[in-house]
KOLLUMRO-334834 format. One line per 3 residues: number of its first residue (from 1); their letters; for each residue z negated, y, x of N, C-alpha, C, O. Coordinates in Angstrom, 2 decimals. Example, Ala and Ser with C-alpha at 12.3 -4.5 7.8 and 13.67 -1.06 7.14 Angstrom:
REM KOLLUMRO-334834
1> as> -7.80,-5.69,13.19,-7.80,-4.50,12.30,-7.80,-3.30,13.20,-8.46,-3.32,14.24  -7.08,-2.25,12.85,-7.14,-1.06,13.67,-7.87,0.03,12.90,-8.04,1.14,13.41 .
END
This chain:
REM KOLLUMRO-334834
1> mry> 19.44,33.28,26.09,20.82,33.59,25.39,20.23,33.90,24.04,20.64,34.98,23.62  19.39,33.30,23.23,18.92,33.56,21.89,18.76,35.18,21.76,19.29,35.76,20.82  17.97,35.90,22.78,17.34,36.95,22.80,18.60,37.83,23.08,18.67,38.92,22.52 .
4> laq> 19.38,37.51,23.73,20.48,38.44,24.17,21.53,38.52,22.95,22.27,39.49,22.79  21.52,37.35,22.07,22.37,37.45,21.07,21.95,38.56,19.88,22.71,39.19,19.15  20.73,38.58,19.91,19.78,39.45,19.05,20.06,40.65,19.56,20.43,41.45,18.69 .
7> lfy> 20.03,41.10,20.70,20.32,42.44,21.51,21.58,42.94,20.93,21.56,43.83,20.08  22.65,42.43,21.32,24.01,42.72,21.35,24.85,42.49,20.16,25.99,42.96,20.09  24.27,41.67,19.09,24.81,41.60,18.12,23.97,41.50,16.97,24.33,41.03,15.89 .
10> nqp> 22.81,41.97,17.26,21.90,42.10,15.83,21.60,41.21,15.27,21.19,41.47,14.13  21.62,39.77,15.64,21.67,38.73,14.98,19.77,38.28,15.02,19.07,38.67,15.95  19.29,37.56,14.04,18.00,37.20,13.89,17.85,35.76,15.00,18.74,34.97,15.30 .
13> vlp> 16.84,35.76,15.31,16.55,34.86,16.35,15.67,33.52,15.77,14.45,33.57,15.63  16.27,32.66,15.55,15.60,31.57,14.46,14.70,30.86,15.60,14.97,30.96,16.80  13.54,30.11,15.08,12.57,29.61,15.86,13.30,28.20,15.97,14.23,27.82,15.26 .
16> iin> 12.62,27.43,17.11,13.12,26.16,17.59,11.94,25.23,16.90,10.73,25.32,17.09  12.70,24.28,16.00,11.64,23.40,15.58,11.68,22.12,16.10,12.69,21.47,15.85  10.65,21.54,16.88,10.70,20.31,17.33,10.58,19.12,16.17,9.56,18.85,15.53 .
19> pks> 11.82,18.50,16.05,11.73,17.27,14.84,10.64,16.58,15.21,10.13,16.30,14.13  9.96,16.14,16.07,8.85,15.35,16.08,7.44,15.90,15.81,6.39,15.28,15.92  7.61,17.25,15.42,6.16,17.93,14.88,5.69,17.33,13.90,4.50,17.03,13.85 .
22> kie> 6.63,17.02,12.85,6.11,16.67,11.36,5.61,15.11,11.87,4.54,14.82,11.33  6.05,14.22,12.63,5.40,13.13,12.70,4.00,13.40,13.58,2.97,12.93,13.11  3.94,14.03,14.63,2.79,14.18,15.14,1.81,15.00,14.52,0.71,15.22,15.03 .
25> nlm> 2.14,15.41,13.56,0.98,16.22,12.56,0.71,15.25,11.44,0.22,15.71,10.40  0.99,13.83,11.52,0.50,12.87,10.53,-0.82,12.50,11.01,-1.13,12.45,12.21  -1.59,12.24,10.03,-3.11,11.71,10.34,-3.09,10.57,10.57,-2.13,10.05,10.00 .
28> tpl> -3.95,9.58,11.40,-4.05,8.22,11.68,-4.88,8.05,10.34,-5.47,9.05,9.92  -4.97,6.88,9.66,-5.58,6.25,8.63,-6.98,5.59,9.24,-7.34,5.42,10.41  -7.51,5.34,8.23,-8.87,5.05,8.45,-8.95,3.79,9.39,-9.56,4.03,10.44 .
31> apt> -8.47,2.49,9.28,-8.59,1.44,9.90,-8.20,1.48,11.31,-8.93,0.92,12.13  -6.92,2.20,11.74,-6.48,2.32,13.22,-7.56,3.37,13.80,-7.80,3.42,15.01  -8.09,4.05,13.05,-9.22,5.12,13.84,-10.54,4.64,14.11,-11.26,5.16,14.96 .
34> ltt> -10.96,3.45,13.25,-12.18,2.92,13.65,-11.71,1.88,14.70,-12.58,1.63,15.53  -10.54,1.21,14.85,-10.20,0.22,15.77,-10.32,0.91,17.05,-11.10,0.49,17.91  -9.62,1.91,17.24,-9.67,2.65,18.21,-10.84,3.27,18.97,-10.89,3.47,20.19 .
37> rll> -11.90,3.56,17.91,-12.97,3.87,18.46,-14.15,2.88,18.84,-15.04,3.12,19.66  -13.98,1.57,17.99,-14.59,0.53,18.35,-14.23,-0.70,19.51,-14.95,-1.55,20.04  -12.75,-0.39,19.64,-12.16,-1.23,20.67,-11.20,-0.26,21.52,-9.99,-0.37,21.30 .
40> psv> -11.63,0.67,22.45,-11.05,1.21,22.91,-10.19,0.59,24.27,-9.10,1.03,24.65  -10.73,-0.20,24.72,-10.04,-0.94,25.98,-9.09,-2.13,25.19,-8.37,-2.77,25.95  -9.06,-2.34,24.29,-8.20,-3.30,23.49,-6.56,-2.59,23.21,-6.48,-1.71,22.36 .
43> dqk> -5.28,-3.02,23.98,-3.95,-2.54,23.72,-3.81,-2.34,22.24,-4.17,-3.14,21.37  -3.21,-1.12,22.03,-2.91,-0.87,20.86,-1.98,-1.48,19.99,-2.08,-1.19,18.80  -1.03,-2.36,20.38,-0.50,-3.31,19.85,-1.14,-4.52,19.13,-1.00,-4.87,17.96 .
46> lrd> -1.99,-5.14,20.26,-3.20,-5.88,19.83,-3.84,-5.48,18.63,-3.90,-6.20,17.63  -4.37,-4.22,18.73,-5.37,-3.81,17.72,-4.31,-3.84,16.38,-4.83,-4.14,15.30  -3.05,-3.60,16.39,-2.22,-3.17,15.17,-1.99,-4.74,14.70,-2.06,-5.08,13.52 .
49> lll> -1.71,-5.58,15.69,-1.67,-6.95,15.02,-2.88,-7.66,14.41,-2.79,-8.58,13.59  -3.96,-7.17,14.88,-5.50,-7.52,14.26,-5.60,-7.01,13.11,-6.10,-7.67,12.21  -5.13,-5.69,12.89,-5.14,-5.09,11.21,-4.42,-5.66,10.64,-4.95,-5.97,9.57 .
52> vav> -3.19,-6.10,10.72,-2.16,-6.72,9.68,-2.50,-7.65,9.47,-2.39,-8.01,8.30  -2.99,-8.40,10.26,-3.56,-10.01,10.00,-4.75,-9.74,9.14,-4.84,-10.30,8.04  -5.82,-8.79,9.64,-6.83,-8.92,8.60,-6.52,-8.22,7.50,-7.38,-8.39,6.63 .
55> gal> -5.66,-7.51,7.16,-5.19,-6.96,5.66,-4.45,-8.11,5.01,-4.47,-8.06,3.78  -3.87,-9.03,5.50,-3.08,-10.15,4.82,-4.26,-10.92,4.41,-4.22,-11.26,3.22  -5.22,-11.26,5.02,-6.33,-12.17,4.85,-7.20,-11.41,3.51,-7.56,-11.90,2.44 .
58> lva> -7.33,-10.26,3.95,-7.89,-9.70,2.42,-7.28,-9.65,1.13,-7.82,-9.78,0.03  -6.00,-9.42,1.42,-5.18,-10.03,0.13,-5.19,-11.21,-0.33,-5.54,-11.52,-1.47  -4.67,-12.20,0.81,-5.18,-13.65,0.00,-6.48,-13.94,-0.21,-6.60,-14.91,-0.96 .
61> ila> -7.56,-13.46,0.18,-8.96,-13.64,-0.57,-9.03,-13.40,-1.71,-9.27,-14.24,-2.57  -8.78,-11.90,-1.97,-8.98,-11.30,-3.35,-7.78,-11.75,-4.42,-7.86,-11.48,-5.62  -6.71,-12.44,-3.86,-5.69,-13.25,-4.70,-6.55,-14.38,-5.51,-6.34,-14.57,-6.71 .
64> qvr> -7.34,-14.96,-4.90,-7.85,-16.04,-5.54,-8.87,-15.64,-6.86,-9.16,-16.39,-7.79  -9.21,-14.53,-6.70,-10.36,-13.85,-7.56,-9.21,-13.84,-9.19,-8.81,-12.72,-9.51  -8.96,-14.49,-9.68,-7.88,-14.88,-10.70,-8.36,-15.06,-12.27,-9.09,-16.04,-12.43 .
67> ipl> -8.14,-14.44,-13.20,-8.68,-14.61,-14.33,-7.23,-14.96,-15.38,-6.53,-14.00,-15.71  -6.93,-16.09,-15.76,-5.82,-16.50,-16.44,-6.03,-15.59,-17.95,-7.14,-15.39,-18.44  -4.78,-15.13,-18.54,-4.87,-14.64,-19.74,-4.05,-15.31,-20.73,-2.86,-15.37,-20.43 .
70> pft> -4.38,-15.85,-21.86,-3.64,-16.68,-22.74,-2.43,-16.05,-23.21,-1.52,-16.80,-23.57  -2.26,-14.87,-23.26,-1.19,-14.39,-24.03,0.23,-13.44,-22.86,1.16,-12.68,-23.15  -0.13,-13.84,-21.91,0.78,-13.54,-20.63,0.84,-14.48,-19.52,-0.07,-15.22,-19.17 .
73> pvp> 2.00,-14.38,-18.99,1.85,-15.44,-17.82,1.58,-14.83,-16.39,1.75,-15.36,-15.29  1.03,-13.39,-16.75,0.56,-12.42,-15.59,-0.83,-12.62,-15.35,-1.42,-12.20,-16.35  -1.88,-13.18,-14.26,-2.95,-13.08,-14.63,-3.74,-12.11,-13.87,-3.36,-11.68,-12.78 .
76> ltg> -4.96,-11.73,-14.50,-5.76,-10.66,-13.65,-6.44,-11.30,-12.45,-7.19,-12.27,-12.32  -5.92,-10.46,-11.66,-6.29,-10.90,-10.17,-6.91,-9.45,-9.47,-6.89,-8.28,-9.86  -7.56,-10.20,-8.09,-8.11,-8.73,-7.40,-6.97,-8.57,-6.53,-7.12,-7.63,-5.75 .
79> qtf> -6.02,-9.13,-6.42,-4.80,-8.60,-5.27,-4.38,-7.13,-5.48,-3.99,-6.49,-4.50  -4.42,-6.56,-6.68,-3.77,-5.28,-6.40,-4.85,-4.40,-5.86,-4.46,-3.54,-5.07  -6.38,-4.43,-6.15,-7.15,-3.78,-5.36,-6.94,-4.05,-3.94,-6.86,-3.10,-3.15 .
82> avl> -6.86,-5.31,-3.54,-6.45,-5.50,-1.93,-5.41,-4.61,-1.42,-5.56,-3.84,-0.47  -4.20,-4.80,-2.23,-3.15,-3.62,-1.96,-3.50,-2.41,-1.79,-3.23,-1.84,-0.73  -4.12,-1.85,-2.73,-4.61,-0.47,-2.57,-5.28,-0.16,-1.28,-4.86,0.69,-0.49 .
85> lvg> -6.43,-0.93,-1.10,-7.05,-0.74,0.23,-6.43,-0.79,1.28,-6.59,0.07,2.14  -5.54,-1.89,1.45,-4.92,-1.94,2.71,-4.12,-1.02,2.83,-4.27,-0.46,3.92  -3.01,-0.40,1.96,-2.16,0.67,2.37,-2.89,1.85,2.95,-2.52,2.40,3.99 .
88> aal> -4.06,2.26,2.15,-4.71,3.37,2.33,-5.16,3.43,3.63,-5.06,4.40,4.38  -5.82,2.03,3.96,-6.58,2.09,5.12,-5.78,1.67,6.68,-6.13,1.94,7.83  -4.67,0.95,6.21,-3.60,0.83,7.49,-2.50,1.63,7.63,-1.71,1.44,8.56 .
91> gsk> -2.33,2.57,6.77,-1.19,3.18,6.72,0.05,2.65,6.38,-0.01,1.52,5.90  1.36,3.22,6.52,2.39,2.74,5.77,3.17,1.75,6.68,3.80,0.87,6.09  3.22,1.78,8.02,3.96,0.81,8.49,2.96,-0.70,8.96,3.37,-1.85,9.10 .
94> rgf> 2.00,-0.33,9.08,0.93,-1.68,9.24,0.74,-1.94,7.67,0.60,-3.14,7.43  0.70,-1.30,6.81,0.31,-1.56,5.27,1.77,-2.71,4.87,1.90,-3.79,4.30  2.58,-1.83,5.48,4.13,-2.74,4.86,3.94,-4.09,5.79,4.00,-5.19,5.25 .
97> asl> 3.78,-4.02,6.76,3.69,-5.36,7.64,2.86,-6.41,7.10,3.24,-7.55,6.81  1.58,-5.89,6.98,0.57,-6.75,6.43,0.84,-7.58,5.01,0.53,-8.75,4.79  1.51,-6.66,4.10,1.84,-7.30,3.12,3.01,-8.09,3.14,3.21,-8.99,2.33 .
100> gly> 3.88,-7.75,4.17,5.02,-8.54,4.23,4.53,-10.00,5.01,5.14,-11.06,4.82  3.41,-9.91,5.86,2.79,-11.06,6.13,2.44,-12.02,5.22,2.72,-13.21,5.23  1.76,-11.35,4.39,1.06,-11.80,3.21,1.91,-12.78,2.57,1.60,-13.96,2.46 .
103> tgl> 3.20,-12.16,2.05,4.08,-12.72,1.04,4.96,-13.81,2.28,5.38,-14.90,1.90  5.10,-13.47,3.37,5.78,-14.59,4.17,4.94,-16.02,3.99,5.39,-17.12,3.67  3.44,-15.59,4.35,2.74,-17.07,4.69,3.14,-17.54,3.00,3.65,-18.66,2.96 .
106> glv> 3.03,-17.08,2.07,3.02,-17.43,0.82,4.32,-18.59,0.60,4.37,-19.73,0.15  5.32,-17.65,1.18,6.59,-18.59,0.95,6.91,-19.82,1.91,7.84,-20.61,1.77  6.11,-19.82,2.77,6.49,-21.12,3.58,5.48,-22.08,3.45,5.39,-23.01,4.25 .
109> glp> 4.46,-21.87,2.19,3.63,-22.56,1.59,2.29,-22.70,1.88,1.65,-23.63,1.38  1.77,-21.86,2.65,0.45,-21.37,2.19,-0.11,-20.81,1.07,0.33,-19.85,0.44  -1.38,-21.64,0.77,-1.72,-21.26,-0.78,-2.27,-20.11,-0.67,-3.49,-20.17,-0.51 .
112> vfa> -1.71,-18.82,-0.70,-2.34,-17.36,-0.53,-1.97,-16.53,-1.88,-2.52,-15.46,-2.13  -1.19,-17.00,-2.55,-0.77,-16.31,-3.71,-1.74,-16.57,-4.83,-2.43,-17.58,-4.65  -2.00,-15.85,-6.06,-2.93,-16.09,-7.06,-3.13,-17.45,-7.52,-2.25,-18.24,-7.87 .
115> gga> -4.37,-17.63,-7.49,-4.86,-18.85,-7.81,-4.38,-19.83,-6.80,-4.27,-20.89,-7.41  -4.08,-19.97,-5.65,-3.55,-20.55,-4.62,-2.28,-21.05,-4.89,-1.97,-22.16,-4.46  -1.50,-20.36,-5.55,0.09,-20.64,-5.43,0.66,-20.32,-4.41,0.23,-19.41,-3.69 .
118> sgl> 2.00,-21.17,-4.06,2.77,-20.68,-2.96,4.15,-20.94,-3.39,4.50,-21.25,-4.53  5.01,-20.77,-2.22,6.32,-21.37,-2.43,7.35,-20.17,-3.01,7.05,-19.17,-3.67  8.71,-20.65,-2.51,9.63,-19.41,-3.19,9.70,-19.73,-4.59,9.93,-18.74,-5.28 .
121> gya> 9.57,-20.80,-5.23,9.61,-21.08,-6.54,8.59,-19.90,-7.46,8.87,-19.39,-8.54  7.55,-19.71,-6.76,6.37,-18.51,-7.23,7.07,-17.65,-7.19,7.43,-17.20,-8.27  7.55,-17.08,-6.05,8.04,-15.89,-5.60,9.22,-15.44,-6.43,9.32,-14.25,-6.72 .
124> lgp> 10.12,-16.33,-6.83,11.26,-16.06,-7.78,10.86,-16.28,-9.23,11.74,-16.31,-10.09  9.50,-16.45,-9.59,9.31,-16.92,-11.01,8.99,-15.65,-11.59,9.22,-14.64,-10.93  8.45,-15.55,-12.85,8.06,-14.60,-13.70,7.22,-13.46,-13.15,7.51,-12.32,-13.51 .
127> tgg> 6.28,-13.62,-12.36,5.53,-13.09,-11.52,5.82,-12.12,-10.23,5.16,-11.18,-9.80  7.10,-12.70,-9.75,7.80,-12.91,-8.43,7.69,-10.97,-7.90,7.18,-10.60,-6.84  8.27,-10.07,-8.90,8.36,-8.76,-8.87,6.96,-8.05,-8.40,6.99,-7.03,-7.71 .
130> ylf> 5.86,-8.59,-8.79,4.48,-7.71,-8.47,4.65,-8.26,-6.81,4.22,-7.41,-6.03  5.02,-9.13,-6.32,4.79,-9.50,-4.91,5.50,-8.31,-4.12,4.89,-7.65,-3.28  7.02,-8.04,-4.51,7.51,-7.25,-3.62,6.61,-5.83,-4.27,6.19,-5.12,-3.36 .
133> gfi> 6.43,-5.57,-5.02,6.01,-4.31,-5.52,4.74,-4.08,-4.54,4.55,-2.97,-4.05  3.98,-5.05,-4.30,2.72,-5.21,-3.54,3.50,-4.36,-2.03,2.95,-3.40,-1.48  4.57,-4.83,-1.66,4.83,-4.39,-0.33,5.18,-2.90,-0.18,4.74,-2.23,0.76 .
136> lsa> 6.05,-2.37,-1.23,6.71,-1.30,-1.43,5.36,-0.08,-1.75,5.31,1.12,-1.46  4.39,-0.93,-2.45,3.34,0.14,-2.88,2.15,0.40,-1.81,1.30,1.29,-1.87  2.30,-0.65,-0.75,1.46,-0.26,0.18,1.90,0.49,1.32,1.04,1.04,2.02 .
139> yii> 3.49,0.63,1.70,4.22,1.38,2.29,3.73,2.81,1.87,3.05,3.60,2.52  4.30,2.95,0.51,3.99,4.30,-0.02,2.76,5.00,-0.24,2.66,6.23,-0.22  1.66,4.04,-0.47,0.28,4.54,-0.32,0.01,4.89,1.41,-0.66,5.81,1.88 .
142> gll> 0.57,4.13,1.93,0.11,4.47,3.50,0.73,5.96,3.95,0.12,6.72,4.69  2.15,6.26,3.31,2.71,7.53,3.69,1.87,8.58,3.21,1.82,9.65,3.81  1.05,8.31,1.99,0.22,9.64,1.39,-1.04,9.66,2.33,-1.61,10.69,2.68 .
145> aer> -1.41,8.39,2.69,-2.51,8.56,3.42,-2.57,9.27,4.80,-3.47,9.96,5.27  -1.31,8.92,5.33,-1.18,9.55,6.46,-0.93,11.05,6.43,-0.84,11.65,7.50  -0.83,11.53,5.55,-0.97,13.16,5.04,-2.28,13.52,4.55,-2.40,14.59,3.96 .
148> gle> -3.41,12.68,4.75,-5.01,12.98,4.61,-5.23,12.78,2.89,-6.41,12.78,2.52  -4.36,12.63,2.01,-4.79,12.45,0.60,-5.88,11.44,0.16,-6.60,11.72,-0.80  -6.00,10.43,0.73,-7.18,9.54,0.88,-8.26,10.08,1.47,-9.07,9.24,1.85 .
151> rdi> -8.53,11.10,1.66,-9.69,11.54,2.63,-10.74,12.33,1.78,-11.92,12.44,2.11  -10.23,12.83,0.72,-10.72,13.74,-0.15,-10.98,13.20,-1.42,-10.04,12.54,-1.87  -11.89,13.28,-2.06,-12.03,12.95,-3.48,-11.57,13.69,-4.36,-11.64,13.34,-5.54 .
154> rts> -10.94,15.00,-3.95,-10.17,15.76,-5.15,-8.67,15.23,-5.35,-7.96,15.39,-6.35  -8.33,14.48,-4.04,-6.96,14.18,-4.12,-6.51,12.54,-3.77,-5.35,12.15,-3.63  -7.70,11.73,-3.68,-7.65,10.42,-3.37,-7.08,9.91,-4.47,-6.10,9.25,-4.15 .
157> llp> -7.27,9.93,-5.65,-6.43,9.44,-6.77,-5.08,9.04,-6.66,-4.58,7.96,-6.99  -4.58,10.00,-6.16,-3.16,10.30,-5.93,-2.28,9.24,-5.76,-1.44,8.78,-6.52  -2.69,8.83,-4.36,-1.93,7.77,-3.84,-2.38,6.34,-4.36,-1.75,5.32,-4.09 .
160> fav> -3.37,6.37,-5.01,-3.51,4.67,-5.73,-2.94,4.86,-6.86,-2.63,3.75,-7.31  -2.59,5.84,-7.68,-2.02,6.18,-8.87,-0.65,5.75,-8.45,-0.13,4.82,-9.08  -0.04,6.29,-7.51,1.41,6.14,-7.22,1.74,4.57,-6.79,2.79,3.98,-7.04 .
163> gtv> 0.65,4.07,-6.11,1.11,2.69,-5.50,0.84,1.92,-6.73,1.37,0.81,-6.64  0.19,2.10,-7.89,-0.28,1.33,-9.13,1.10,1.24,-9.99,1.46,0.16,-10.47  1.84,2.40,-10.14,2.80,2.51,-10.71,3.91,1.88,-10.39,4.57,1.31,-11.25 .
166> iiy> 4.29,1.91,-9.01,5.03,1.16,-8.04,5.09,-0.42,-8.50,6.17,-0.96,-8.73  4.05,-0.97,-8.60,3.63,-2.17,-8.60,4.19,-2.42,-10.17,5.07,-3.25,-10.42  3.64,-1.70,-11.05,4.22,-1.99,-12.52,5.32,-1.99,-12.76,5.83,-2.66,-13.66 .
169> alg> 6.02,-1.07,-11.83,7.76,-0.49,-12.21,8.23,-2.12,-11.51,8.72,-2.83,-12.38  8.19,-2.55,-10.62,8.67,-3.53,-9.93,8.24,-4.86,-10.74,9.11,-5.68,-11.01  7.16,-5.03,-11.04,6.70,-6.27,-11.82,6.95,-6.45,-12.94,7.22,-7.56,-13.39 .
172> agw> 6.90,-5.26,-13.72,7.35,-5.24,-15.04,9.17,-5.59,-15.33,9.73,-6.17,-16.26  9.64,-5.01,-14.21,11.04,-5.05,-14.11,11.66,-6.35,-14.02,12.66,-6.73,-14.63  10.89,-7.05,-13.09,11.44,-8.49,-12.55,11.08,-9.27,-13.87,11.89,-10.06,-14.35 .
175> laf> 9.83,-9.03,-14.47,9.26,-9.85,-15.99,10.43,-9.83,-16.92,10.79,-10.78,-17.63  11.03,-8.56,-16.84,11.90,-8.19,-18.01,13.14,-9.41,-18.00,13.67,-9.82,-19.03  13.40,-9.77,-16.93,14.66,-10.75,-16.99,14.15,-12.13,-17.55,14.85,-13.13,-17.71 .
178> yvg> 13.06,-12.02,-17.77,12.40,-13.27,-18.25,11.79,-13.32,-19.80,11.93,-14.31,-20.50  11.33,-12.51,-20.09,11.20,-12.06,-21.25,11.57,-11.06,-22.12,11.21,-11.05,-23.30  12.39,-10.08,-21.51,13.11,-9.02,-22.33,11.96,-7.87,-21.94,10.81,-8.09,-21.58 .
181> pqa> 12.63,-6.52,-22.13,12.00,-5.17,-21.86,10.75,-5.01,-22.42,9.72,-4.85,-21.75  10.80,-5.06,-23.90,9.67,-4.75,-24.63,8.43,-5.95,-24.06,7.38,-5.67,-23.48  8.83,-7.06,-24.37,7.77,-8.09,-23.86,7.12,-7.86,-22.41,5.96,-8.19,-22.19 .
184> aia> 7.81,-7.39,-21.61,7.44,-7.21,-20.35,6.59,-6.24,-20.06,5.88,-6.24,-19.05  6.64,-5.33,-20.97,5.74,-4.07,-21.06,4.54,-4.58,-21.83,3.44,-4.21,-21.41  4.56,-5.31,-22.81,3.27,-5.89,-23.35,2.74,-6.84,-22.82,1.57,-6.97,-23.19 .
187> kgv> 3.18,-7.81,-21.89,2.48,-8.83,-21.52,2.55,-8.29,-20.03,1.66,-8.94,-19.48  3.10,-7.46,-19.08,3.08,-7.14,-17.75,2.37,-6.02,-17.66,1.72,-5.91,-16.62  2.30,-5.16,-18.44,1.66,-3.62,-18.19,0.32,-3.44,-19.06,-0.80,-3.26,-18.57 .
190> lpf> 0.59,-3.51,-20.35,-0.35,-3.22,-21.24,-1.77,-3.89,-21.11,-2.79,-3.21,-21.08  -1.77,-5.12,-21.03,-3.16,-5.88,-21.13,-4.00,-5.57,-19.71,-5.19,-5.87,-19.62  -3.18,-4.87,-18.49,-3.95,-4.62,-17.22,-4.40,-3.29,-17.03,-5.16,-2.98,-16.11 .
193> lpg> -3.91,-2.42,-17.96,-4.16,-0.94,-17.76,-5.71,-0.57,-17.55,-6.18,0.21,-16.72  -6.39,-1.36,-18.57,-7.74,-0.88,-18.17,-8.58,-1.15,-16.82,-9.38,-0.35,-16.32  -8.22,-2.62,-16.23,-8.46,-3.09,-15.03,-8.31,-2.41,-13.85,-9.14,-2.16,-12.98 .
196> dll> -6.83,-2.08,-13.96,-6.25,-1.23,-13.04,-6.68,-0.05,-12.73,-6.73,0.39,-11.58  -7.06,0.60,-13.85,-7.49,1.87,-13.79,-8.78,1.87,-13.05,-9.01,2.64,-12.12  -9.71,0.88,-13.54,-11.11,0.73,-12.89,-10.64,0.56,-11.17,-11.16,1.30,-10.33 .
199> klv> -9.78,-0.32,-10.86,-9.35,-0.35,-9.48,-9.04,0.62,-8.57,-9.46,0.68,-7.41  -8.32,1.35,-9.11,-7.83,2.64,-8.76,-8.77,3.69,-8.51,-8.99,4.30,-7.47  -9.29,3.79,-9.67,-10.69,4.54,-9.12,-11.94,4.26,-8.12,-12.53,4.96,-7.29 .
202> laa> -12.06,3.26,-8.46,-12.81,2.57,-7.33,-12.21,2.65,-5.86,-12.93,2.89,-4.89  -11.13,2.48,-5.78,-10.41,2.62,-4.31,-10.61,4.24,-4.05,-10.96,4.60,-2.93  -10.41,5.08,-4.96,-10.37,6.46,-4.78,-11.62,7.16,-4.58,-11.67,8.34,-4.24 .
205> lal> -12.73,6.36,-4.81,-14.09,6.63,-4.33,-14.43,6.22,-3.20,-15.11,6.89,-2.43  -13.93,4.86,-2.91,-14.32,3.98,-1.72,-13.70,4.70,-0.24,-14.30,4.79,0.84  -12.50,5.12,-0.52,-11.99,5.61,1.00,-12.57,6.97,1.36,-12.91,7.16,2.52 .
208> paa> -12.73,8.14,0.24,-13.29,9.20,0.78,-14.63,8.74,1.63,-14.81,9.07,2.81  -15.52,7.94,0.88,-16.80,7.53,1.17,-16.87,6.84,2.64,-17.75,7.01,3.48  -15.76,6.05,2.72,-15.66,5.42,3.76,-15.36,6.47,5.11,-15.75,6.18,6.24 .
211> wrl> -14.71,7.51,4.84,-14.32,8.17,6.03,-15.27,9.02,6.40,-15.21,9.53,7.52  -16.63,9.40,5.26,-17.52,10.35,5.35,-18.40,9.36,6.27,-18.91,9.78,7.31  -18.54,8.10,5.88,-19.58,7.41,6.92,-19.12,7.04,8.15,-19.85,6.63,9.06 .
214> sr> -17.86,7.17,8.21,-17.32,6.94,9.86,-17.48,8.08,10.67,-17.38,7.97,11.89  -17.77,9.41,10.00,-17.72,10.67,10.97,-19.11,10.52,11.87,-19.37,11.35,12.74 .
END
C-alpha cells in the first residue's frame, strides 16, 4: 500500500523503523559479557542476581576505606570509585539494582555504609544525599556504558565524569539543607575534587584495559 500511495499520489515512502532496534543496538557491559562467557549454562536471571550482589558487596567493602576530614562531615572514602566501576561494568539496570541493594542493606541495619555506619538516621543525615546520588550515578554511567563509551580510552572519561557530577549534585544539594549552599560546596565538593579526579581517571583507564584483556 505504501508503494501504491507513492505511485498514484507521488508521496514519499517513509521507512519503517522498528522501535526495538535502538534497544537491540545497545552494547552488553563488561560484567554480563564475562559471566555469559564463563557461566554459559547458568540461567541469565541467576547471573544477573550474582552480579547485583557482587556489585553491592564491592561498594560495601570500599566504603570501609574511610579517611575522616576535620573540616567537613563528609569523609573521604572508596565508595565513589566502587560506584563508578559498578555502573560501568554492570550497566544501567543492574548497576541501579546493585546500588539499590547496597543502600537497602544499610537501611535495615547492616554496617555497609562508610565507616561501618547503617540505619535510616545515617541515610537522612548530612551525607545521605550522596547515597541517593550513588544510585542515580550508577544508572547513568550504565546507560553510557551500554553505548560503548567506556570501551575506548578516548571516550571512557565521559561516563565517569558525568557520574561524579551527579554524586556531587545530589550530595552537596542535600548537605546544603544542613549547612547552607556555600558551606555545602566548601565542605562537600571542593575537598574531594583531587581525590575524585584521580578515581575517575583510574576508572577511565581500568575499563578499556579490562575490555582489551577480555578479548
